[in-house]
LOMAR-606341 format. One line per field, with one value per residue (C-alpha): residue number from 1; residue in one letter; x, y, z. Coordinates in steps of 0.1 Angstrom, whole numbers. Layout:
N
pos	(NUM; ...)
code	(a; ...)
c1	(X; ...)
c2	(Y; ...)
c3	(Z; ...)
//
This chain:
166
pos	(1; 2; 3; 4; 5; 6; 7; 8; 9; 10; 11; 12; 13; 14; 15; 16; 17; 18; 19; 20; 21; 22; 23; 24; 25; 26; 27; 28; 29; 30; 31; 32; 33; 34; 35; 36; 37; 38; 39; 40; 41; 42; 43; 44; 45; 46; 47; 48; 49; 50; 51; 52; 53; 54; 55; 56; 57; 58; 59; 60; 61; 62; 63; 64; 65; 66; 67; 68; 69; 70; 71; 72; 73; 74; 75; 76; 77; 78; 79; 80; 81; 82; 83; 84; 85; 86; 87; 88; 89; 90; 91; 92; 93; 94; 95; 96; 97; 98; 99; 100; 101; 102; 103; 104; 105; 106; 107; 108; 109; 110; 111; 112; 113; 114; 115; 116; 117; 118; 119; 120; 121; 122; 123; 124; 125; 126; 127; 128; 129; 130; 131; 132; 133; 134; 135; 136; 137; 138; 139; 140; 141; 142; 143; 144; 145; 146; 147; 148; 149; 150; 151; 152; 153; 154; 155; 156; 157; 158; 159; 160; 161; 162; 163; 164; 165; 166)
code	(t; a; e; r; t; m; l; s; f; v; v; g; t; n; r; f; n; y; r; v; a; g; i; a; l; r; d; g; h; v; l; v; c; r; e; d; d; d; d; w; v; m; l; p; g; g; r; v; e; m; g; e; p; t; t; t; a; l; v; r; e; i; a; e; e; l; h; s; t; a; e; i; g; a; l; v; f; t; v; e; n; f; f; l; h; d; g; v; q; f; h; e; l; a; a; y; y; r; i; e; l; p; e; a; f; p; f; p; s; t; g; v; a; f; e; t; m; d; e; g; h; r; l; r; f; e; w; v; p; l; a; g; a; g; l; r; q; r; n; l; l; p; p; w; m; i; d; r; l; a; d; l; p; a; t; t; q; h; l; v; l; r; e; d; r; r)
c1	(762; 801; 812; 830; 855; 870; 910; 903; 911; 922; 956; 955; 949; 960; 944; 955; 935; 940; 922; 919; 906; 897; 905; 878; 889; 870; 870; 898; 874; 880; 853; 853; 831; 818; 809; 780; 785; 821; 841; 866; 861; 882; 887; 862; 869; 865; 886; 897; 879; 906; 911; 905; 926; 928; 912; 883; 876; 875; 847; 832; 833; 825; 795; 779; 788; 786; 758; 780; 806; 842; 870; 902; 934; 963; 979; 993; 1001; 1006; 1010; 1025; 1005; 1005; 984; 963; 923; 902; 924; 930; 967; 964; 984; 969; 982; 964; 965; 951; 939; 929; 894; 871; 832; 804; 803; 764; 778; 765; 788; 771; 788; 786; 768; 762; 767; 751; 738; 733; 734; 760; 761; 740; 762; 752; 773; 776; 799; 810; 832; 860; 883; 919; 925; 920; 914; 882; 899; 919; 883; 866; 894; 903; 925; 949; 962; 995; 968; 956; 989; 997; 966; 974; 1001; 994; 1026; 1032; 1046; 1033; 1047; 1048; 1052; 1060; 1039; 1037; 1012; 991; 948; 939)
c2	(1143; 1137; 1140; 1180; 1176; 1215; 1215; 1229; 1209; 1207; 1194; 1194; 1233; 1244; 1247; 1244; 1262; 1265; 1298; 1315; 1345; 1373; 1406; 1425; 1461; 1486; 1525; 1527; 1506; 1468; 1444; 1431; 1409; 1411; 1375; 1382; 1405; 1402; 1434; 1427; 1423; 1398; 1397; 1371; 1333; 1308; 1272; 1250; 1215; 1185; 1177; 1211; 1234; 1269; 1291; 1264; 1268; 1305; 1303; 1283; 1307; 1333; 1316; 1306; 1341; 1367; 1343; 1358; 1347; 1362; 1362; 1348; 1367; 1365; 1349; 1378; 1364; 1327; 1327; 1313; 1329; 1319; 1336; 1338; 1341; 1340; 1321; 1292; 1292; 1291; 1278; 1290; 1285; 1310; 1321; 1355; 1363; 1394; 1388; 1408; 1404; 1414; 1451; 1444; 1435; 1461; 1490; 1514; 1547; 1537; 1510; 1467; 1460; 1427; 1404; 1370; 1339; 1311; 1276; 1294; 1331; 1363; 1379; 1416; 1426; 1465; 1485; 1503; 1528; 1519; 1552; 1566; 1551; 1531; 1493; 1498; 1513; 1481; 1461; 1443; 1412; 1399; 1435; 1431; 1433; 1467; 1490; 1459; 1465; 1502; 1488; 1453; 1436; 1429; 1391; 1370; 1373; 1344; 1355; 1340; 1357; 1357; 1378; 1382; 1391; 1392)
c3	(888; 902; 931; 935; 957; 969; 971; 1008; 1039; 1075; 1089; 1129; 1135; 1096; 1064; 1033; 1004; 967; 952; 923; 916; 890; 887; 868; 857; 843; 840; 871; 893; 903; 912; 948; 964; 999; 1016; 1041; 1071; 1070; 1076; 1043; 1009; 984; 948; 929; 928; 952; 958; 929; 928; 921; 891; 875; 859; 876; 845; 844; 883; 872; 850; 870; 898; 880; 864; 898; 916; 891; 865; 843; 814; 818; 792; 810; 805; 819; 848; 873; 905; 917; 952; 985; 1012; 1048; 1071; 1103; 1100; 1126; 1142; 1121; 1105; 1062; 1036; 1009; 970; 950; 910; 903; 865; 846; 835; 812; 823; 791; 787; 801; 833; 858; 863; 886; 897; 936; 955; 949; 914; 917; 946; 947; 972; 969; 987; 1013; 1015; 1004; 977; 972; 945; 939; 918; 940; 922; 921; 932; 966; 998; 987; 988; 1025; 1037; 1028; 1040; 1006; 1016; 1006; 1023; 1000; 968; 976; 961; 935; 918; 903; 884; 874; 865; 826; 832; 862; 893; 923; 958; 987; 1018; 1054; 1065; 1097; 1087; 1125)
//
């Protein structure tokens, strides 16, 4: 098999990261992922590999993490994000797409919808209501996404953000 090169690397005290994520919405809920016992959640997705288009990377990540297919929809956000996380300064480029999961993908009213191991990490996926404080209580990262999920733009938005996570 060909060697896989994730586009995430360290330069001095900084880390560059190229990420893709899916916005899966169902009945006023969004699917989020908690890795291990992190005190935050994120949208499902992962790192883009060298030579890989973002849509291909997202299909691969959904298959690896959710053991599911996904229909990739519109590109909602492209983001240049600069943030500090666990003492490391990140420069992250990210693409966020709408995705549709199969109707058979679990949608429990509460609790974990799907759990798996991926690259030695325990991943737990949960549907969280867009309304109310659920996303803030679960500490969705990046934090700018919380308010934008309830009213996604009709056309792609490009954002340049500087934020301090920790």
